[in-house]
C-alpha positions in Angstrom: 109.6 96.5 104.0 111.5 95.8 100.8 110.9 95.1 97.1 113.6 93.4 95.1 116.0 94.0 98.0 115.4 97.8 98.1 113.9 99.4 101.2 110.4 100.7 100.7 108.4 102.7 103.2 104.9 102.9 101.9 102.5 105.8 102.7 99.1 104.4 103.6 95.7 105.9 102.8 93.2 103.8 104.9 93.7 100.3 103.5 95.9 101.1 100.4 99.5 102.0 100.1 101.0 104.5 97.8 102.1 103.1 94.4 105.5 101.5 94.0 107.1 102.1 90.6 109.5 99.5 89.3 112.5 100.9 87.5 112.7 99.8 84.8 109.0 99.0 84.5 108.0 95.5 83.4 106.0 95.2 80.2 104.6 91.6 79.9 103.6 90.5 76.5 100.6 88.6 77.9 98.7 89.7 81.1 97.4 86.1 81.5 101.0 85.0 82.1 101.1 86.7 85.6 101.8 84.2 88.5 101.7 85.1 92.2 103.3 82.8 94.6 103.1 83.3 98.4 106.2 82.3 100.2 105.5 83.4 103.8 102.7 85.0 105.6 99.5 83.9 107.3 96.9 85.6 105.2 95.9 85.5 101.6 97.7 87.3 98.8 95.9 87.9 95.5 96.2 89.8 92.2 93.3 92.3 92.3 93.9 94.0 88.9 96.2 93.1 86.1 98.0 95.8 84.1 95.9 97.3 81.3 96.0 100.6 79.3 92.9 101.6 81.3 94.7 101.4 84.7 98.0 102.9 83.4 99.6 99.4 83.3 99.3 98.9 87.1 99.4 95.5 88.8 97.4 95.6 92.0 98.2 93.0 94.7 96.2 92.6 97.9 97.9 91.3 101.0 95.0 90.4 103.4 96.0 89.8 107.0 92.3 89.3 107.8 91.1 89.7 111.3 94.2 88.3 112.9 95.8 90.8 115.3 99.3 92.0 115.1 101.7 92.3 112.2 103.2 89.5 110.1 106.0 89.3 107.6 104.9 88.5 104.0 107.0 87.4 101.1 105.8 86.6 97.7 107.0 86.4 94.1 105.4 87.8 91.0 106.5 86.3 87.7 105.4 86.7 84.1 
């Protein structure tokens, strides 16, 4: 798994992975400007939470492979 070309090995807690922290962190001026575009993968990808002071400016993305068995490769872009 990689993010921005950097290898990432997430630690899983049931259905959620550990946080990934961008460095430098992004600070969008308008949360409504987030756009999520799925490029590959068979299931749905959605923004579950947008960054707010209440969630420590965390963007939460759900990659849902549904009930389909086996692994799949997902690629998506987040822009703001």
